[in-house]
C-alpha positions as CSV (number, residue, x, y, z in Angstrom):
1,M,-12.3,-28.6,-9.2
2,W,-15.2,-30.2,-10.9
3,E,-17.5,-29.2,-8.1
4,R,-16.5,-25.5,-8.6
5,V,-17.0,-25.9,-12.3
6,L,-20.5,-27.3,-12.0
7,S,-21.6,-24.7,-9.4
8,S,-20.2,-21.8,-11.5
9,G,-22.1,-19.8,-14.0
10,H,-20.7,-21.8,-16.9
11,G,-21.7,-25.1,-15.2
12,I,-25.3,-24.0,-14.5
13,M,-25.7,-22.7,-18.0
14,A,-24.3,-25.9,-19.5
15,T,-26.5,-28.2,-17.5
16,T,-29.6,-26.0,-18.2
17,I,-28.9,-26.1,-22.0
18,A,-28.2,-29.9,-21.9
19,G,-31.3,-30.6,-19.9
20,F,-34.1,-28.4,-21.1
21,G,-32.5,-27.5,-24.4
22,G,-31.9,-31.1,-25.2
23,L,-35.5,-32.0,-24.7
24,F,-36.8,-29.2,-27.0
25,T,-34.3,-29.8,-29.8
26,D,-34.8,-33.5,-29.6
27,A,-38.6,-33.0,-29.9
28,F,-38.4,-30.6,-32.8
29,L,-35.1,-31.3,-34.6
30,G,-34.6,-35.0,-33.7
31,K,-31.3,-36.5,-32.7
32,Y,-29.1,-34.0,-34.6
33,G,-30.6,-31.2,-32.7
34,F,-30.0,-33.1,-29.5
35,I,-26.3,-33.7,-30.5
36,A,-25.8,-30.0,-31.4
37,T,-27.2,-28.9,-28.0
38,L,-25.0,-31.4,-26.2
39,V,-21.9,-30.1,-28.1
40,I,-22.8,-26.5,-27.1
41,A,-23.3,-27.5,-23.5
42,L,-20.0,-29.4,-23.4
43,F,-18.2,-26.4,-25.0
44,I,-19.6,-24.1,-22.3
45,L,-18.6,-26.6,-19.7
46,F,-15.1,-26.7,-21.2
47,L,-14.9,-22.9,-20.9
48,G,-15.9,-23.1,-17.3
49,F,-13.2,-25.8,-16.7
50,L,-10.6,-23.6,-18.4
51,K,-11.5,-20.6,-16.2
52,E,-11.4,-22.6,-13.0
53,W,-8.1,-24.2,-14.0
54,K,-6.6,-20.7,-14.5
55,L,-8.1,-19.6,-11.3
56,Q,-6.6,-22.6,-9.5
57,R,-3.2,-21.8,-10.9
58,L,-3.4,-18.3,-9.6
59,Y,-4.5,-19.6,-6.2
60,Q,-1.5,-21.9,-6.0
61,N,0.7,-18.9,-5.4
62,E,1.3,-18.3,-1.7
63,N,0.3,-14.7,-2.2
64,I,-1.4,-12.9,-5.0
65,P,0.0,-9.4,-5.7
66,V,-2.6,-6.7,-5.6
67,P,-1.5,-3.2,-7.0
68,V,-2.7,-0.3,-4.9
69,V,-2.2,3.4,-5.8
70,I,-3.0,6.1,-3.3
71,S,-2.5,9.7,-4.3
72,I,-3.0,12.9,-2.2
73,D,-2.3,16.4,-3.4
74,D,-0.7,15.2,-6.6
75,N,-1.7,15.9,-10.2
76,T,-0.4,12.7,-11.9
77,P,-3.3,10.7,-13.2
78,V,-3.8,7.6,-10.9
79,E,-4.5,5.5,-14.0
80,L,-1.0,6.3,-15.3
81,L,0.5,5.4,-11.9
82,F,-1.5,2.2,-11.7
83,N,-0.2,1.1,-15.1
84,S,3.4,1.8,-14.1
85,L,2.9,-0.2,-11.0
86,L,1.5,-3.1,-13.0
87,Q,4.5,-3.0,-15.3
88,S,6.9,-3.1,-12.4
89,I,5.1,-6.1,-10.8
90,A,5.1,-8.0,-14.2
91,K,8.8,-7.2,-14.7
92,D,9.7,-8.8,-11.4
93,D,7.5,-11.8,-12.1
94,P,6.3,-12.5,-15.7
95,R,3.5,-14.8,-14.3
96,F,1.6,-11.6,-13.5
97,E,1.4,-10.1,-16.9
98,K,-2.0,-8.4,-17.4
99,L,-2.6,-8.8,-13.6
100,D,-5.4,-6.2,-13.7
101,E,-7.3,-8.3,-16.2
102,K,-6.9,-11.5,-14.1
103,L,-8.0,-9.8,-10.9
104,E,-11.1,-8.5,-12.6
105,R,-11.9,-11.6,-14.5
106,Y,-11.5,-14.1,-11.8
107,F,-12.1,-12.2,-8.6
108,N,-14.2,-9.2,-9.8
109,I,-11.6,-6.8,-8.5
110,S,-11.3,-3.8,-10.9
111,G,-8.5,-1.4,-11.2
112,R,-10.9,1.4,-10.2
113,M,-11.3,-0.3,-6.8
114,L,-7.5,-0.2,-6.2
115,T,-6.8,3.4,-7.0
116,F,-7.5,6.1,-4.4
117,K,-7.2,9.9,-5.0
118,Y,-7.8,12.6,-2.4
119,D,-8.4,16.0,-3.7
120,G,-9.8,17.7,-0.6
121,D,-8.2,19.9,2.1
122,M,-5.2,18.0,3.5
123,Y,-5.7,19.7,6.9
124,D,-9.3,18.6,7.2
125,N,-8.6,15.8,9.7
126,E,-12.1,14.4,9.8
127,R,-12.2,14.0,6.0
128,L,-8.7,12.7,5.9
129,V,-9.4,10.0,8.4
130,S,-12.6,9.1,6.5
131,F,-10.4,8.7,3.4
132,L,-8.2,6.2,5.3
133,Q,-11.3,4.3,6.5
134,I,-12.6,4.0,3.0
135,I,-9.2,2.5,1.8
136,R,-9.2,0.1,4.7
137,Y,-12.8,-1.0,4.0
138,V,-12.1,-1.7,0.3
139,L,-8.8,-3.5,1.0
140,N,-10.5,-5.7,3.6
141,D,-13.1,-6.6,0.9
142,V,-10.2,-7.5,-1.5
143,Q,-8.6,-9.7,1.1
144,S,-11.9,-11.5,1.6
145,R,-12.3,-12.1,-2.1
146,L,-8.8,-13.5,-2.3
147,E,-9.3,-15.7,0.7
148,H,-6.7,-13.6,2.6
149,K,-3.9,-14.4,0.1
150,A,-3.6,-10.8,-1.1
151,E,-0.2,-9.2,-1.0
152,F,-0.7,-5.4,-1.4
153,H,1.9,-3.7,-3.6
154,V,1.5,-0.1,-2.5
155,L,2.5,3.0,-4.4
156,Y,1.8,6.2,-2.4
157,L,2.5,9.8,-3.3
158,R,2.9,12.7,-2.6
159,R,2.8,14.0,0.9
160,P,5.1,12.0,3.3
161,A,3.2,13.2,6.4
162,F,0.1,11.5,5.2
163,G,2.2,8.5,4.3
164,V,3.0,8.1,8.0
165,A,-0.7,7.9,8.8
166,L,-1.3,5.6,5.9
167,G,1.5,3.2,7.0
168,G,-0.2,2.6,10.3
169,M,-3.2,1.1,8.4
170,F,-1.0,-1.6,7.0
171,R,0.7,-2.6,10.3
172,T,-0.7,-6.1,10.2
173,D,-0.3,-6.7,6.5
174,G,2.7,-8.0,4.5
175,I,3.1,-5.4,1.8
176,V,5.5,-4.4,-0.9
177,V,6.3,-0.7,-0.9
178,Y,7.1,1.4,-4.0
179,Q,8.6,4.8,-4.6
180,N,7.7,7.0,-7.6
181,N,10.9,7.9,-9.5
182,D,10.1,11.1,-11.4
183,Y,13.6,11.4,-12.8
184,A,13.6,7.9,-14.4
185,N,9.8,8.0,-15.2
186,R,9.2,4.8,-13.4
187,V,8.2,3.3,-10.0
188,D,10.7,1.4,-8.0
189,R,10.2,-1.4,-5.5
190,V,12.0,-0.3,-2.4
191,A,10.8,-2.7,0.4
192,N,9.2,-6.0,0.7
193,I,7.8,-6.1,4.2
194,T,7.7,-9.7,5.4
195,S,8.5,-9.1,9.1
196,R,8.3,-6.5,11.8
197,K,12.0,-5.6,11.5
198,Y,11.1,-1.9,11.4
199,K,10.1,-2.2,15.1
200,E,13.1,-4.2,16.3
201,K,15.4,-2.6,18.9
202,I,18.9,-1.5,17.7
203,D,21.9,-0.1,19.5
204,V,24.0,0.9,16.5
205,F,22.8,3.5,14.0
206,R,24.2,2.9,10.5
207,H,22.2,5.4,8.3
208,F,21.8,8.6,10.3
209,D,24.0,11.0,12.2
210,I,22.0,12.0,15.3
211,T,22.4,15.2,17.3
212,E,20.4,16.4,20.3
213,E,19.6,19.9,21.4
214,I,17.9,19.8,24.8
215,N,17.4,23.5,25.6
216,D,14.7,23.1,28.2
217,S,14.8,20.0,30.4
218,T,11.4,20.9,32.0
219,S,9.6,21.0,28.7
220,K,7.5,18.0,27.8
221,K,7.7,18.8,24.1
222,L,10.1,17.3,21.7
223,M,10.7,17.8,18.0
224,V,12.2,15.0,16.0
225,V,13.6,16.1,12.7
226,V,14.3,13.6,9.9
227,Q,16.5,14.8,7.1
228,I,16.8,12.3,4.1
229,S,15.8,14.2,1.0
230,S,17.9,16.9,-0.6
231,H,15.9,19.9,0.7
232,N,16.6,20.7,4.4
233,V,14.2,21.1,7.2
234,S,14.3,24.7,8.5
235,V,14.4,23.9,12.3
236,D,14.4,27.6,13.2
237,H,11.2,28.4,11.2
238,P,8.7,30.5,13.3
239,T,6.0,27.8,12.9
240,L,8.2,25.4,14.9
241,S,9.1,27.7,17.7
242,D,7.0,25.8,20.3
243,Y,9.6,23.0,20.5
244,P,12.7,23.9,22.6
245,N,14.1,20.4,22.5
246,V,15.2,18.9,19.2
247,I,16.6,15.6,18.1
248,K,17.9,15.7,14.5
249,L,18.6,12.7,12.3
250,V,20.5,13.4,9.1
251,S,20.9,10.7,6.6
252,H,24.4,9.7,5.3
253,R,23.1,9.3,1.8
254,N,22.5,12.9,0.9
255,G,19.1,12.6,-0.5
256,T,19.3,9.3,-2.4
257,I,18.4,5.9,-1.2
258,P,18.7,3.3,-4.0
259,P,15.8,0.8,-4.8
260,D,16.3,-2.6,-3.3
261,K,17.2,-4.2,-6.7
262,E,20.0,-1.7,-7.1
263,S,21.5,-2.1,-3.6
264,L,23.4,-4.9,-1.9
265,E,21.4,-4.1,1.2
266,S,17.8,-5.2,0.4
267,D,16.4,-3.8,3.7
268,L,17.9,-0.4,3.3
269,W,14.6,1.5,3.3
270,V,13.3,-0.5,6.2
271,E,16.4,0.1,8.2
272,H,16.0,3.9,7.7
273,A,12.5,3.7,9.1
274,Q,13.7,1.4,11.9
275,E,16.3,3.9,13.1
276,I,13.8,6.8,13.2
277,Y,11.4,4.6,15.1
278,N,14.1,3.6,17.6
279,V,14.9,7.3,18.3
280,I,11.2,8.1,18.9
281,N,10.6,5.0,21.0
282,R,13.6,5.8,23.3
283,N,12.3,9.3,24.0
284,K,8.6,8.8,24.1
285,G,8.5,8.3,27.9
286,A,10.2,11.6,28.7
287,Y,7.9,13.7,26.5
288,E,4.1,14.1,26.4
289,E,4.0,15.7,23.0
290,I,6.3,14.8,20.0
291,A,6.4,16.6,16.7
292,L,7.7,14.8,13.6
293,V,9.2,17.2,11.1
294,H,10.7,15.7,8.0
295,S,12.3,15.8,4.6
296,M,12.0,12.3,3.4
297,P,10.6,10.1,0.6
298,E,7.0,9.0,0.7
299,A,7.9,5.3,1.0
300,I,10.0,5.9,4.2
301,G,6.9,7.7,5.6
302,V,4.7,4.6,4.9
303,I,7.2,2.2,6.5
304,L,7.7,4.5,9.5
305,G,3.9,4.7,9.9
306,M,3.8,0.9,10.1
307,A,6.2,1.0,13.0
308,L,4.6,4.0,14.9
309,E,1.0,2.8,14.3
310,N,-1.6,5.1,16.0
311,Y,-1.0,4.9,19.7
312,W,1.3,7.8,20.5
313,N,0.7,11.5,20.7
314,I,2.7,12.5,17.6
315,D,1.9,15.5,15.4
316,V,3.2,14.9,11.9
317,Y,4.1,18.1,10.1
318,Q,4.3,18.9,6.4
319,F,6.0,22.0,4.9
320,D,3.4,23.7,2.7
321,S,3.1,27.2,1.3
322,G,6.0,28.6,3.3
323,A,5.1,27.1,6.7
324,Y,5.2,23.9,8.6
325,R,1.7,22.7,9.4
326,V,0.3,19.7,11.3
327,V,-1.3,17.2,8.9
328,I,-2.4,14.7,11.4
329,N,-2.0,13.5,15.0
330,L,-1.4,9.7,14.9
331,K,-3.2,9.0,18.2
332,K,-6.5,10.5,16.8
333,I,-6.6,8.2,13.8
334,K,-9.3,5.4,13.6
335,Y,-8.9,3.1,10.6
336,Y,-12.4,1.5,10.9
337,F,-15.8,3.0,10.7
């Protein structure tokens, strides 16, 4: 630790004051000036030691939580969401009170670096992908500053379709996923991603009723409908008429999935995404084009995106202004410049 203290700004300042300052004060003020200079230098060195000690304590954690807020097409101020996320992290672990101040003071990571808001056209694919690339670039920088000990705590809102694209970006990260709870005016932790369970094969579906309507066996187009939220997907809408074959997943929970702290099943949200992934994975070989149409929470979209990644030809739709529109094709996403 002493090597880091001496090479820090405090250490350099202390040795400079003790060396050059001591000579000048000794020459003009005598031994009392020299003693005063030495006391000042030692005090600065003590401050440097205190800072490095706190830094070392923070480093002793296996992972350092890093709050990340990503907002698209939502009017809630990102600063407000960021503060809510900080409060949720501190509530779960009091060691991380005032986490934003610690990240800025010790690692030069500001809250402004960790909040991302997109106000542009959601259907401008080129701009949307650039937005993803900027996020990835910044978070890579954060990982580097934390010597790859960052554990991203991600709060995303408000369009689940973009959440699917966003999730693919985190496919190699261990992240904690949050869901905004408008009714309770809080953010809830809903999943702690420590494994790739969301991609594991399953034979029994616990959370969805699944129905298949294969009306044209020669068609290479499939629409996968995910129904979790309280508002229903309008499968017969004219903007979805290109898909004669439909597989529909309807959640047993009728629009409400409890946060992990309020459920006996801590992987509840991951398992929902896992079942959706398994349905798509089983059918991808028989179809060249898959449409994902949904009514689901944003956090499910993020976890599902981690499973799907960006390798398959999947158009992700969003209901907007009375029509279903493609937000993004997963295969066309590139997360790096």
